[in-house]
MINULUM-705438 format. One record per residue: residue in three letters; chain; residue number from 1; x, y, z of N, C-alpha, C in turn. Coordinates in steps of 0.1 Angstrom, whole numbers, always signed. Last residue first. Example, Ala and Ser with C-alpha at 12.3 -4.5 7.8 and 13.67 -1.06 7.14 Angstrom:
("Ser"; "A"; 2; (+128; -22; +71); (+137; -11; +71); (+129; +0; +79))
("Ala"; "A"; 1; (+132; -57; +78); (+123; -45; +78); (+132; -33; +78))
***
This chain:
("Ser"; "A"; 320; (+230; +481; -134); (+226; +484; -148); (+211; +483; -148))
("Asn"; "A"; 319; (+241; +475; -110); (+235; +488; -111); (+230; +491; -125))
("Gly"; "A"; 318; (+253; +451; -114); (+243; +452; -103); (+235; +465; -104))
("Asn"; "A"; 317; (+273; +457; -132); (+261; +450; -136); (+250; +451; -126))
("Leu"; "A"; 316; (+291; +470; -115); (+285; +478; -126); (+272; +471; -131))
("Thr"; "A"; 315; (+298; +449; -98); (+292; +462; -92); (+285; +469; -103))
("Ala"; "A"; 314; (+310; +431; -115); (+298; +427; -108); (+290; +439; -102))
("Val"; "A"; 313; (+332; +446; -124); (+322; +442; -134); (+309; +438; -126))
("Ala"; "A"; 312; (+345; +448; -99); (+341; +460; -106); (+330; +457; -116))
("Ala"; "A"; 311; (+351; +422; -93); (+342; +430; -84); (+337; +442; -91))
("Thr"; "A"; 310; (+369; +415; -113); (+356; +408; -112); (+346; +416; -104))
("Arg"; "A"; 309; (+390; +432; -108); (+383; +433; -121); (+369; +427; -120))
("Ser"; "A"; 308; (+391; +446; -75); (+394; +436; -85); (+386; +438; -97))
("His"; "A"; 307; (+383; +462; -54); (+397; +460; -56); (+401; +450; -66))
("Val"; "A"; 306; (+360; +490; -50); (+363; +476; -51); (+378; +475; -54))
("Gly"; "A"; 305; (+347; +515; -53); (+350; +510; -39); (+353; +495; -40))
("Leu"; "A"; 304; (+343; +528; -76); (+333; +518; -72); (+335; +512; -59))
("Lys"; "A"; 303; (+365; +545; -77); (+351; +551; -77); (+341; +541; -73))
("Glu"; "A"; 302; (+386; +527; -76); (+384; +537; -65); (+370; +543; -65))
("Tyr"; "A"; 301; (+383; +513; -99); (+382; +506; -86); (+379; +516; -75))
("Val"; "A"; 300; (+386; +533; -118); (+373; +526; -117); (+372; +519; -104))
("Asn"; "A"; 299; (+413; +539; -115); (+403; +550; -112); (+389; +543; -110))
("Glu"; "A"; 298; (+424; +515; -123); (+426; +520; -109); (+416; +530; -105))
("Leu"; "A"; 297; (+416; +516; -150); (+410; +506; -141); (+412; +509; -126))
("His"; "A"; 296; (+432; +537; -160); (+418; +538; -160); (+411; +528; -150))
("Lys"; "A"; 295; (+457; +525; -156); (+454; +537; -149); (+439; +539; -148))
("Arg"; "A"; 294; (+456; +503; -174); (+457; +501; -160); (+453; +513; -152))
("Val"; "A"; 293; (+454; +518; -198); (+443; +509; -194); (+444; +506; -179))
("Thr"; "A"; 292; (+479; +529; -198); (+467; +538; -197); (+455; +530; -193))
("Gly"; "A"; 291; (+495; +507; -201); (+496; +515; -189); (+484; +524; -187))
("Pro"; "A"; 290; (+489; +498; -227); (+484; +490; -215); (+485; +498; -202))
("Ser"; "A"; 289; (+478; +527; -246); (+488; +518; -241); (+483; +510; -229))
("Ile"; "A"; 288; (+453; +525; -272); (+460; +532; -261); (+470; +522; -256))
("Trp"; "A"; 287; (+434; +514; -290); (+445; +522; -295); (+451; +531; -284))
("Met"; "A"; 286; (+415; +497; -283); (+412; +511; -281); (+423; +520; -285))
("Ala"; "A"; 285; (+426; +472; -288); (+413; +475; -293); (+410; +490; -293))
("Glu"; "A"; 284; (+450; +473; -273); (+450; +471; -288); (+437; +475; -294))
("Ala"; "A"; 283; (+440; +474; -247); (+449; +485; -253); (+449; +485; -268))
("Ile"; "A"; 282; (+427; +450; -245); (+419; +462; -244); (+427; +474; -250))
("Glu"; "A"; 281; (+449; +433; -247); (+438; +432; -257); (+430; +445; -257))
("Ala"; "A"; 280; (+462; +440; -223); (+469; +442; -236); (+459; +442; -248))
("Asn"; "A"; 279; (+443; +433; -204); (+447; +447; -205); (+454; +450; -219))
("Ser"; "A"; 278; (+420; +409; -219); (+431; +413; -210); (+435; +428; -212))
("Lys"; "A"; 277; (+384; +404; -219); (+397; +409; -225); (+407; +412; -215))
("Gly"; "A"; 276; (+359; +396; -210); (+371; +387; -208); (+384; +391; -215))
("Ala"; "A"; 275; (+339; +413; -210); (+339; +404; -221); (+351; +394; -221))
("Ala"; "A"; 274; (+346; +429; -189); (+335; +420; -187); (+334; +409; -198))
("Val"; "A"; 273; (+365; +445; -202); (+369; +436; -191); (+358; +425; -189))
("Leu"; "A"; 272; (+348; +459; -218); (+357; +449; -225); (+363; +440; -214))
("Gln"; "A"; 271; (+335; +474; -199); (+327; +465; -208); (+336; +454; -214))
("Leu"; "A"; 270; (+356; +489; -190); (+350; +479; -181); (+341; +469; -189))
("Ile"; "A"; 269; (+360; +505; -212); (+371; +496; -207); (+365; +485; -199))
("Glu"; "A"; 268; (+336; +520; -212); (+340; +512; -224); (+351; +501; -220))
("Arg"; "A"; 267; (+338; +533; -187); (+327; +523; -190); (+331; +514; -202))
("Glu"; "A"; 266; (+359; +550; -192); (+360; +540; -182); (+350; +529; -183))
("Arg"; "A"; 265; (+349; +566; -213); (+361; +557; -216); (+362; +546; -205))
("Asp"; "A"; 264; (+328; +579; -200); (+325; +570; -211); (+336; +560; -214))
("Thr"; "A"; 263; (+334; +577; -164); (+334; +583; -177); (+331; +573; -188))
("Leu"; "A"; 262; (+312; +570; -136); (+323; +566; -145); (+322; +574; -158))
("Pro"; "A"; 261; (+298; +572; -109); (+302; +583; -118); (+314; +579; -127))
("Pro"; "A"; 260; (+273; +546; -107); (+287; +551; -104); (+292; +561; -114))
("Glu"; "A"; 259; (+240; +553; -100); (+249; +550; -110); (+263; +555; -106))
("Ala"; "A"; 258; (+230; +542; -67); (+231; +552; -77); (+242; +549; -87))
("Arg"; "A"; 257; (+214; +510; -63); (+225; +519; -60); (+226; +530; -71))
("Glu"; "A"; 256; (+189; +491; -47); (+193; +499; -59); (+204; +509; -55))
("Glu"; "A"; 255; (+177; +460; -38); (+185; +471; -34); (+190; +478; -47))
("Thr"; "A"; 254; (+144; +448; -37); (+156; +450; -45); (+164; +462; -40))
("Leu"; "A"; 253; (+120; +425; -29); (+128; +435; -24); (+141; +436; -32))
("Leu"; "A"; 252; (+87; +416; -35); (+100; +415; -41); (+108; +427; -36))
("Leu"; "A"; 251; (+61; +400; -20); (+69; +412; -20); (+83; +409; -25))
("Ala"; "A"; 250; (+33; +383; -35); (+45; +383; -27); (+52; +397; -28))
("Gly"; "A"; 249; (+13; +386; -54); (+9; +385; -40); (+21; +384; -31))
("Asp"; "A"; 248; (+28; +389; -78); (+20; +377; -76); (+16; +375; -61))
("Val"; "A"; 247; (+46; +413; -64); (+47; +404; -75); (+39; +391; -72))
("Ile"; "A"; 246; (+50; +446; -54); (+42; +434; -53); (+43; +426; -66))
("Glu"; "A"; 245; (+82; +459; -42); (+71; +459; -52); (+63; +446; -50))
("Val"; "A"; 244; (+106; +481; -30); (+96; +470; -27); (+85; +471; -36))
("Arg"; "A"; 243; (+139; +491; -30); (+127; +491; -38); (+118; +479; -34))
("Leu"; "A"; 242; (+161; +510; -11); (+154; +497; -12); (+141; +499; -20))
("Ser"; "A"; 241; (+191; +526; -21); (+177; +526; -17); (+171; +512; -18))
("Thr"; "A"; 240; (+220; +547; -19); (+214; +534; -19); (+199; +535; -15))
("Asp"; "A"; 239; (+223; +575; -25); (+233; +566; -29); (+227; +551; -30))
("Glu"; "A"; 238; (+201; +590; -16); (+205; +591; -30); (+214; +580; -34))
("Asp"; "A"; 237; (+183; +566; +6); (+189; +579; +3); (+193; +579; -12))
("Gly"; "A"; 236; (+152; +549; +15); (+167; +550; +15); (+171; +564; +11))
("Val"; "A"; 235; (+127; +532; -2); (+132; +536; +11); (+147; +538; +10))
("Arg"; "A"; 234; (+99; +530; -22); (+113; +532; -22); (+117; +538; -8))
("Leu"; "A"; 233; (+74; +509; -36); (+79; +517; -25); (+94; +518; -25))
("Ala"; "A"; 232; (+57; +510; -67); (+67; +505; -58); (+70; +514; -47))
("Glu"; "A"; 231; (+21; +510; -71); (+34; +516; -74); (+44; +510; -64))
("Pro"; "A"; 230; (-8; +496; -87); (+1; +497; -76); (+15; +503; -81))
("Ser"; "A"; 229; (-36; +510; -98); (-23; +507; -104); (-12; +508; -93))
("Ala"; "A"; 228; (-57; +514; -80); (-60; +508; -93); (-47; +503; -100))
("Ala"; "A"; 227; (-53; +505; -45); (-50; +513; -57); (-53; +506; -70))
("Arg"; "A"; 226; (-56; +488; -24); (-68; +496; -28); (-66; +504; -41))
("Arg"; "A"; 225; (-31; +478; -22); (-42; +468; -24); (-55; +476; -28))
("Gln"; "A"; 224; (-17; +500; -15); (-15; +495; -29); (-26; +485; -32))
("Asp"; "A"; 223; (-23; +505; +12); (-27; +515; +1); (-27; +509; -13))
("Leu"; "A"; 222; (-12; +482; +23); (-26; +484; +24); (-31; +494; +14))
("Leu"; "A"; 221; (+15; +487; +17); (+9; +475; +11); (-6; +477; +12))
("Trp"; "A"; 220; (+21; +510; +33); (+21; +511; +18); (+14; +499; +12))
("Gly"; "A"; 219; (+18; +498; +58); (+9; +509; +54); (+9; +510; +39))
("Ala"; "A"; 218; (+39; +479; +57); (+25; +475; +59); (+15; +485; +55))
("Val"; "A"; 217; (+61; +496; +54); (+58; +487; +44); (+43; +482; +45))
("Glu"; "A"; 216; (+60; +510; +79); (+60; +517; +66); (+56; +508; +54))
("Asp"; "A"; 215; (+62; +489; +98); (+49; +497; +97); (+49; +504; +83))
("Pro"; "A"; 214; (+76; +457; +86); (+77; +471; +91); (+65; +479; +88))
("Leu"; "A"; 213; (+64; +426; +94); (+64; +436; +83); (+65; +450; +89))
("Asp"; "A"; 212; (+85; +411; +119); (+72; +415; +114); (+74; +425; +103))
("Gly"; "A"; 211; (+112; +409; +127); (+105; +397; +121); (+91; +400; +116))
("Arg"; "A"; 210; (+119; +434; +135); (+120; +423; +144); (+114; +410; +140))
("Tyr"; "A"; 209; (+129; +466; +126); (+126; +453; +120); (+129; +442; +131))
("Asp"; "A"; 208; (+136; +492; +131); (+126; +485; +140); (+122; +471; +136))
("Arg"; "A"; 207; (+152; +500; +111); (+158; +497; +124); (+149; +490; +133))
("Phe"; "A"; 206; (+153; +491; +79); (+143; +494; +89); (+149; +490; +103))
("Tyr"; "A"; 205; (+174; +485; +63); (+167; +497; +60); (+156; +500; +70))
("Ala"; "A"; 204; (+186; +461; +73); (+194; +473; +69); (+187; +486; +67))
("Ser"; "A"; 203; (+165; +444; +77); (+173; +448; +88); (+181; +460; +85))
("Leu"; "A"; 202; (+157; +441; +50); (+147; +447; +60); (+155; +452; +72))
("Leu"; "A"; 201; (+180; +428; +39); (+175; +441; +34); (+166; +448; +44))
("Arg"; "A"; 200; (+180; +404; +54); (+192; +413; +54); (+187; +427; +50))
("Val"; "A"; 199; (+156; +393; +47); (+159; +396; +61); (+170; +406; +62))
("Ala"; "A"; 198; (+161; +389; +19); (+150; +398; +24); (+152; +402; +38))
("Glu"; "A"; 197; (+181; +370; +20); (+184; +383; +14); (+173; +393; +18))
("Pro"; "A"; 196; (+168; +347; +31); (+179; +354; +38); (+182; +368; +33))
("Thr"; "A"; 195; (+132; +351; +26); (+145; +346; +22); (+156; +353; +30))
("Ala"; "A"; 194; (+105; +344; +46); (+114; +355; +41); (+127; +348; +37))
("His"; "A"; 193; (+71; +336; +51); (+85; +332; +48); (+92; +343; +42))
("Glu"; "A"; 192; (+50; +350; +61); (+50; +335; +63); (+64; +330; +60))
("Ile"; "A"; 191; (+41; +380; +75); (+52; +373; +68); (+52; +358; +71))
("Val"; "A"; 190; (+8; +391; +70); (+18; +386; +80); (+29; +378; +72))
("Gly"; "A"; 189; (-14; +398; +56); (-2; +406; +54); (+9; +402; +64))
("Ala"; "A"; 188; (-35; +382; +57); (-36; +394; +66); (-23; +402; +65))
("Gly"; "A"; 187; (-29; +361; +40); (-40; +370; +36); (-40; +383; +44))
("Asp"; "A"; 186; (+7; +360; +42); (-6; +354; +43); (-16; +365; +39))
("Leu"; "A"; 185; (+36; +364; +20); (+27; +369; +31); (+14; +361; +31))
("Met"; "A"; 184; (+70; +361; +15); (+57; +355; +12); (+48; +359; +24))
("Leu"; "A"; 183; (+95; +381; +1); (+87; +379; +13); (+74; +373; +8))
("Leu"; "A"; 182; (+128; +381; -11); (+114; +377; -14); (+107; +375; -1))
("Gly"; "A"; 181; (+156; +388; -27); (+149; +393; -15); (+134; +391; -18))
("Thr"; "A"; 180; (+177; +362; -40); (+166; +372; -42); (+159; +375; -29))
("Glu"; "A"; 179; (+194; +342; -39); (+199; +355; -35); (+189; +366; -37))
("Ser"; "A"; 178; (+183; +310; -26); (+182; +321; -36); (+188; +334; -30))
("Glu"; "A"; 177; (+182; +291; -8); (+194; +292; -15); (+195; +304; -24))
("Glu"; "A"; 176; (+156; +294; +0); (+166; +296; +10); (+180; +298; +4))
("Leu"; "A"; 175; (+143; +287; -23); (+142; +301; -18); (+153; +304; -9))
("Leu"; "A"; 174; (+148; +260; -23); (+153; +268; -34); (+153; +283; -30))
("Ala"; "A"; 173; (+133; +253; -1); (+147; +251; -1); (+154; +259; -12))
("Leu"; "A"; 172; (+107; +260; -10); (+113; +267; +1); (+128; +265; +2))
("Ala"; "A"; 171; (+105; +240; -30); (+104; +254; -33); (+111; +263; -22))
("Gln"; "A"; 170; (+106; +217; -14); (+116; +219; -24); (+117; +234; -28))
("Thr"; "A"; 169; (+83; +220; +0); (+95; +219; +7); (+107; +222; -2))
("Ala"; "A"; 168; (+64; +220; -20); (+65; +232; -12); (+79; +232; -5))
("Arg"; "A"; 167; (+66; +194; -29); (+70; +205; -38); (+72; +218; -31))
("Arg"; "A"; 166; (+58; +180; -6); (+71; +178; -11); (+76; +190; -20))
("Arg"; "A"; 165; (+32; +189; -4); (+41; +192; +7); (+56; +191; +2))
("Ala"; "A"; 164; (+22; +177; -28); (+22; +192; -26); (+31; +196; -15))
("Gln"; "A"; 163; (+25; +151; -21); (+33; +156; -32); (+33; +171; -32))
("Ala"; "A"; 162; (+6; +149; -1); (+20; +147; +2); (+29; +152; -9))
("Ala"; "A"; 161; (-17; +154; -16); (-14; +163; -5); (+1; +162; -1))
("Glu"; "A"; 160; (-17; +131; -32); (-15; +144; -38); (-11; +155; -28))
("Tyr"; "A"; 159; (-22; +112; -11); (-10; +111; -19); (-7; +125; -26))
("Leu"; "A"; 158; (-47; +119; -3); (-36; +120; +7); (-23; +120; -1))
("Asn"; "A"; 157; (-62; +114; -26); (-61; +128; -21); (-49; +129; -11))
("Ala"; "A"; 156; (-60; +86; -26); (-54; +94; -37); (-52; +109; -33))
("Leu"; "A"; 155; (-74; +80; -3); (-59; +77; -4); (-53; +85; -15))
("His"; "A"; 154; (-99; +88; -12); (-93; +95; -1); (-78; +93; +0))
("Pro"; "A"; 153; (-104; +69; -32); (-103; +83; -36); (-96; +92; -25))
("Arg"; "A"; 152; (-103; +45; -14); (-95; +47; -26); (-93; +62; -30))
("Leu"; "A"; 151; (-121; +39; +6); (-110; +48; +9); (-101; +52; -3))
("Phe"; "A"; 150; (-139; +23; -7); (-144; +35; -1); (-132; +45; +1))
("Asn"; "A"; 149; (-123; +1; -12); (-128; +9; -23); (-134; +22; -19))
("Leu"; "A"; 148; (-118; -7; +14); (-107; -3; +6); (-112; +5; -6))
("Val"; "A"; 147; (-144; -15; +23); (-136; -5; +30); (-126; +1; +21))
("Ala"; "A"; 146; (-151; -35; +4); (-159; -23; +4); (-151; -11; +12))
("Arg"; "A"; 145; (-132; -55; +11); (-132; -49; -2); (-139; -35; -2))
("Asp"; "A"; 144; (-141; -61; +37); (-127; -56; +35); (-126; -49; +21))
("Arg"; "A"; 143; (-166; -72; +30); (-165; -60; +39); (-151; -53; +37))
("Glu"; "A"; 142; (-159; -94; +17); (-164; -83; +9); (-165; -70; +17))
("Thr"; "A"; 141; (-127; -105; +31); (-141; -105; +29); (-146; -94; +20))
("Phe"; "A"; 140; (-98; -126; +28); (-104; -113; +29); (-119; -113; +25))
("Asp"; "A"; 139; (-100; -160; +42); (-97; -150; +32); (-103; -136; +35))
("Arg"; "A"; 138; (-90; -172; +75); (-100; -168; +65); (-94; -159; +54))
("Gly"; "A"; 137; (-58; -188; +79); (-72; -184; +84); (-81; -181; +72))
("Gly"; "A"; 136; (-27; -173; +69); (-36; -184; +71); (-50; -179; +75))
("Ala"; "A"; 135; (-13; -150; +64); (-6; -162; +63); (-15; -175; +64))
("Arg"; "A"; 134; (-23; -123; +44); (-26; -132; +55); (-19; -145; +53))
("Ser"; "A"; 133; (-18; -89; +33); (-15; -103; +32); (-19; -110; +45))
("Phe"; "A"; 132; (-23; -63; +11); (-27; -68; +24); (-26; -83; +24))
("Leu"; "A"; 131; (-8; -37; -6); (-10; -51; -5); (-12; -55; +9))
("Phe"; "A"; 130; (-14; -8; -25); (-14; -14; -12); (-16; -29; -12))
("Val"; "A"; 129; (+3; +10; -51); (-6; -1; -47); (-3; -5; -32))
("Lys"; "A"; 128; (+9; +28; -78); (+9; +30; -63); (-2; +20; -58))
("Thr"; "A"; 127; (+30; +31; -107); (+18; +25; -100); (+20; +27; -85))
("His"; "A"; 126; (+43; +45; -130); (+44; +49; -116); (+31; +44; -108))
("Ser"; "A"; 125; (+40; +34; -154); (+54; +40; -151); (+55; +44; -137))
("Leu"; "A"; 124; (+14; +29; -157); (+23; +18; -153); (+37; +22; -150))
("Pro"; "A"; 123; (-4; +56; -142); (+2; +49; -153); (+11; +38; -148))
("Ala"; "A"; 122; (-32; +52; -118); (-19; +57; -122); (-14; +50; -134))
("Asp"; "A"; 121; (-53; +51; -91); (-53; +52; -106); (-40; +59; -110))
("Leu"; "A"; 120; (-41; +32; -65); (-45; +45; -70); (-44; +45; -85))
("Gly"; "A"; 119; (-52; -1; -54); (-43; +9; -59); (-49; +22; -63))
("Val"; "A"; 118; (-52; -29; -34); (-60; -18; -39); (-50; -8; -43))
("Ser"; "A"; 117; (-53; -65; -28); (-46; -53; -31); (-56; -42; -36))
("Met"; "A"; 116; (-50; -93; -7); (-59; -84; -14); (-51; -71; -16))
("Gln"; "A"; 115; (-43; -128; -2); (-38; -114; -5); (-49; -106; -12))
("His"; "A"; 114; (-34; -157; +16); (-45; -148; +11); (-39; -134; +9))
("Glu"; "A"; 113; (-9; -167; +22); (-20; -176; +17); (-31; -169; +11))
("Val"; "A"; 112; (+24; -162; +25); (+12; -156; +20); (+2; -167; +15))
("Gly"; "A"; 111; (+52; -166; +31); (+41; -168; +41); (+28; -162; +37))
("Trp"; "A"; 110; (+71; -164; +12); (+68; -152; +19); (+57; -154; +30))
("Pro"; "A"; 109; (+69; -190; +2); (+81; -186; +9); (+79; -173; +17))
("His"; "A"; 108; (+42; -188; -10); (+45; -197; +1); (+58; -193; +8))
("Phe"; "A"; 107; (+45; -169; -31); (+36; -167; -20); (+40; -176; -8))
("Trp"; "A"; 106; (+68; -180; -48); (+67; -166; -42); (+58; -165; -30))
("Asp"; "A"; 105; (+69; -206; -56); (+82; -198; -57); (+81; -185; -50))
("Trp"; "A"; 104; (+44; -216; -50); (+56; -223; -44); (+69; -214; -45))
("Tyr"; "A"; 103; (+28; -198; -65); (+25; -201; -51); (+38; -206; -44))
("Ile"; "A"; 102; (+39; -199; -91); (+40; -187; -83); (+37; -189; -68))
("Asp"; "A"; 101; (+31; -224; -100); (+45; -222; -97); (+47; -209; -88))
("Thr"; "A"; 100; (+0; -238; -87); (+8; -229; -96); (+22; -227; -91))
("Arg"; "A"; 99; (-16; -251; -70); (-10; -259; -81); (-2; -250; -91))
("Arg"; "A"; 98; (-26; -232; -53); (-15; -241; -48); (-9; -251; -59))
("Leu"; "A"; 97; (-46; -221; -68); (-34; -213; -65); (-22; -222; -61))
("Glu"; "A"; 96; (-65; -241; -67); (-59; -238; -80); (-46; -230; -78))
("Ser"; "A"; 95; (-72; -240; -40); (-65; -253; -45); (-59; -250; -59))
("Arg"; "A"; 94; (-83; -215; -39); (-71; -218; -31); (-64; -231; -36))
("Thr"; "A"; 93; (-90; -202; -71); (-94; -208; -59); (-81; -212; -51))
("Leu"; "A"; 92; (-83; -171; -87); (-79; -185; -85); (-85; -190; -72))
("Phe"; "A"; 91; (-95; -146; -88); (-90; -152; -101); (-88; -167; -99))
("Asp"; "A"; 90; (-102; -139; -64); (-111; -134; -75); (-108; -141; -88))
("Ser"; "A"; 89; (-82; -146; -48); (-93; -156; -49); (-103; -151; -59))
("Ile"; "A"; 88; (-67; -123; -47); (-62; -134; -55); (-73; -144; -58))
("Lys"; "A"; 87; (-89; -95; -48); (-82; -106; -41); (-77; -116; -51))
("Leu"; "A"; 86; (-89; -59; -51); (-91; -73; -57); (-83; -83; -49))
("Ala"; "A"; 85; (-101; -27; -54); (-97; -37; -45); (-100; -51; -51))
("His"; "A"; 84; (-91; -11; -85); (-100; -13; -74); (-96; -26; -66))
("Phe"; "A"; 83; (-75; -6; -107); (-68; -7; -94); (-78; -8; -83))
("Asp"; "A"; 82; (-71; -14; -141); (-81; -13; -130); (-74; -16; -116))
("Gly"; "A"; 81; (-59; -20; -164); (-57; -6; -159); (-67; -4; -147))
("Ala"; "A"; 80; (-60; -45; -177); (-72; -37; -176); (-70; -23; -171))
("Val"; "A"; 79; (-32; -52; -176); (-41; -55; -188); (-53; -45; -188))
("Glu"; "A"; 78; (-22; -45; -152); (-15; -41; -164); (-23; -43; -177))
("His"; "A"; 77; (-40; -56; -133); (-37; -41; -133); (-31; -37; -147))
("His"; "A"; 76; (-39; -83; -140); (-51; -75; -142); (-49; -60; -142))
("Arg"; "A"; 75; (-13; -89; -131); (-17; -90; -145); (-29; -83; -148))
("Cys"; "A"; 74; (-17; -85; -104); (-8; -76; -111); (-11; -77; -126))
("Val"; "A"; 73; (-35; -106; -99); (-39; -93; -97); (-30; -83; -104))
("Pro"; "A"; 72; (-20; -129; -106); (-32; -126; -113); (-37; -112; -111))
("His"; "A"; 71; (+13; -132; -115); (+5; -128; -104); (-8; -123; -110))
("Gln"; "A"; 70; (+28; -137; -137); (+20; -148; -132); (+11; -144; -121))
("Asp"; "A"; 69; (+41; -114; -142); (+31; -118; -152); (+23; -130; -147))
("Arg"; "A"; 68; (+58; -112; -120); (+47; -103; -121); (+37; -108; -131))
("Ile"; "A"; 67; (+81; -127; -115); (+68; -134; -114); (+56; -125; -117))
("Asp"; "A"; 66; (+103; -111; -119); (+103; -125; -126); (+89; -131; -126))
("Trp"; "A"; 65; (+99; -89; -104); (+99; -87; -119); (+98; -101; -126))
("Tyr"; "A"; 64; (+103; -99; -79); (+89; -96; -83); (+88; -95; -98))
("Thr"; "A"; 63; (+126; -126; -82); (+123; -113; -79); (+108; -110; -83))
("Pro"; "A"; 62; (+128; -160; -69); (+128; -151; -80); (+124; -137; -75))
("Glu"; "A"; 61; (+154; -149; -48); (+150; -153; -61); (+138; -162; -61))
("Glu"; "A"; 60; (+153; -144; -21); (+159; -134; -30); (+156; -136; -45))
("Pro"; "A"; 59; (+125; -151; -1); (+135; -155; -11); (+140; -143; -18))
("Gly"; "A"; 58; (+123; -135; +31); (+117; -141; +20); (+128; -145; +10))
("Asp"; "A"; 57; (+116; -120; +62); (+125; -128; +54); (+117; -135; +43))
("Thr"; "A"; 56; (+104; -86; +64); (+103; -100; +67); (+112; -108; +58))
("Glu"; "A"; 55; (+105; -53; +78); (+110; -63; +68); (+108; -77; +73))
("Gly"; "A"; 54; (+77; -44; +99); (+89; -41; +91); (+93; -53; +82))
("Pro"; "A"; 53; (+41; -49; +96); (+54; -47; +103); (+65; -46; +93))
("Phe"; "A"; 52; (+43; -25; +71); (+41; -27; +85); (+35; -41; +87))
("Met"; "A"; 51; (+64; -8; +46); (+55; -19; +51); (+54; -19; +66))
("Glu"; "A"; 50; (+71; +8; +16); (+70; +9; +30); (+61; -2; +35))
("Glu"; "A"; 49; (+90; +18; -12); (+83; +7; -5); (+83; +9; +10))
("Leu"; "A"; 48; (+95; +32; -44); (+93; +34; -29); (+86; +22; -24))
("Leu"; "A"; 47; (+102; +23; -68); (+104; +37; -65); (+103; +40; -51))
("Val"; "A"; 46; (+117; -4; -84); (+110; +0; -72); (+113; +14; -68))
("Thr"; "A"; 45; (+115; -10; -119); (+122; -3; -108); (+112; -1; -96))
("Glu"; "A"; 44; (+109; -15; -147); (+111; -25; -137); (+120; -20; -125))
("Arg"; "A"; 43; (+101; +3; -165); (+116; +2; -163); (+119; -9; -153))
("Val"; "A"; 42; (+74; -2; -161); (+79; -1; -175); (+94; -3; -174))
("Arg"; "A"; 41; (+67; +0; -135); (+66; -13; -142); (+71; -13; -156))
("Asp"; "A"; 40; (+78; +15; -109); (+78; +18; -124); (+78; +4; -131))
("Leu"; "A"; 39; (+59; +16; -79); (+67; +8; -89); (+67; +15; -103))
("Glu"; "A"; 38; (+54; +17; -46); (+54; +26; -58); (+64; +20; -68))
("Asp"; "A"; 37; (+36; +0; -21); (+46; +0; -32); (+44; +10; -42))
("Tyr"; "A"; 36; (+30; -9; +11); (+27; +2; +1); (+39; +2; -8))
("Val"; "A"; 35; (+17; -36; +28); (+28; -31; +21); (+23; -20; +12))
("Val"; "A"; 34; (+9; -53; +58); (+4; -44; +48); (+16; -37; +42))
("Arg"; "A"; 33; (+3; -85; +74); (+12; -74; +69); (+5; -66; +58))
("Asp"; "A"; 32; (-17; -99; +84); (-4; -101; +90); (+6; -90; +85))
("Gly"; "A"; 31; (-48; -81; +89); (-39; -90; +82); (-26; -91; +89))
("Pro"; "A"; 30; (-78; -62; +87); (-68; -70; +94); (-60; -79; +86))
("Val"; "A"; 29; (-84; -32; +79); (-84; -44; +71); (-74; -54; +77))
("Leu"; "A"; 28; (-80; -15; +100); (-92; -14; +93); (-94; -27; +85))
("Arg"; "A"; 27; (-54; -20; +108); (-65; -23; +118); (-79; -22; +111))
("Arg"; "A"; 26; (-40; -12; +86); (-41; -27; +89); (-52; -30; +100))
("Leu"; "A"; 25; (-42; +15; +89); (-49; +9; +78); (-50; -6; +80))
("Ser"; "A"; 24; (-25; +18; +111); (-39; +21; +112); (-47; +15; +101))
("Glu"; "A"; 23; (-1; +10; +98); (-6; +3; +110); (-20; +5; +112))
("Leu"; "A"; 22; (+2; +30; +80); (-1; +17; +75); (-6; +8; +86))
("Leu"; "A"; 21; (+7; +51; +97); (-5; +51; +90); (-9; +38; +84))
("Pro"; "A"; 20; (+32; +44; +107); (+21; +45; +116); (+7; +45; +109))
("Arg"; "A"; 19; (+47; +44; +82); (+44; +32; +89); (+33; +33; +99))
("Pro"; "A"; 18; (+33; +68; +58); (+44; +63; +67); (+38; +51; +75))
("Phe"; "A"; 17; (+24; +78; +31); (+18; +67; +39); (+29; +61; +48))
("Pro"; "A"; 16; (+37; +100; +19); (+22; +100; +20); (+17; +89; +29))
("Asp"; "A"; 15; (+63; +119; +28); (+59; +105; +28); (+44; +104; +29))
("Pro"; "A"; 14; (+69; +146; +33); (+67; +142; +19); (+62; +128; +18))
("Gly"; "A"; 13; (+51; +160; +62); (+63; +155; +55); (+59; +150; +41))
("Glu"; "A"; 12; (+25; +148; +83); (+33; +158; +78); (+45; +152; +70))
("Val"; "A"; 11; (-9; +139; +89); (+4; +135; +86); (+12; +146; +79))
("Ser"; "A"; 10; (-35; +145; +94); (-25; +152; +103); (-11; +148; +99))
("Ser"; "A"; 9; (-50; +129; +78); (-50; +143; +75); (-39; +150; +83))
("Ala"; "A"; 8; (-49; +104; +91); (-41; +106; +79); (-40; +121; +75))
("Glu"; "A"; 7; (-67; +108; +112); (-53; +106; +115); (-45; +109; +103))
("Gly"; "A"; 6; (-91; +110; +97); (-86; +121; +106); (-72; +120; +109))
("Leu"; "A"; 5; (-91; +85; +85); (-89; +97; +77); (-85; +109; +85))
("Phe"; "A"; 4; (-95; +69; +108); (-83; +68; +100); (-81; +80; +92))
("Ser"; "A"; 3; (-120; +79; +116); (-109; +80; +125); (-96; +79; +117))
("Leu"; "A"; 2; (-135; +70; +94); (-134; +84; +97); (-122; +87; +106))
("Met"; "A"; 1; (-133; +42; +98); (-127; +49; +86); (-126; +64; +88))
***
């Protein structure tokens, strides 16, 4: 069991119980097949299924949802909410089982004579159960039950660890798509993850940037960790500068540009452009001619270094 847990702790990725791990689990509790199922028993949906060995032939009808109420262990799950290790023989003798419809409609076609299951505590909307099956020979033993009950809390921890990896992967994917400059650091101040925008900003403002935290930022960070009230770091010149600040242990990088030298009239016109107004509508609202509006916009484009209404609005908003 310790060997199994050691192997399980090295599993990577969002799948909590991949086939190699099910194979190891089958060595602990020998059988012909082990299946891991995640089911929504409220909406009657299979959320995930993994098995070792792979797929086996069985009847298409009836489906699990047709026979679930007749399955003694599944029935116990849903009535008692108890997912400790249970055998079919806890409820029916072998001769009693063979006199039931579920045996001939389900177990026998799938080649199942003995079955034991163990699950993780969960609502019926997302049950998580392991099924161990044998086609013949001896039934599962009390030793098998003890092994599975011992592993139950560890299996729950493995599931939660996989969910944490899945959430982390999703978060990193969102960061990759984000236009935010964000650096995630470890306890020693080493960069663990940098968004593309953060890499761009570090490369633009620090010539010596090669993937490590620039010396100037590292020194500032050390000082701020000692300071009673941290202050942002600013690097750059009067026109453009990089602002670095600590947010929940991460570093937020923001590029700031000097306010564009627009007149009050130019700003008013640009605000109306941002509101979706046409030149004619702006002229009517401001009691000036459309030609005057056009001339003001040409001056705005030149001052902001852009060539379109959309770019002008975006540039102004980026500096607000």
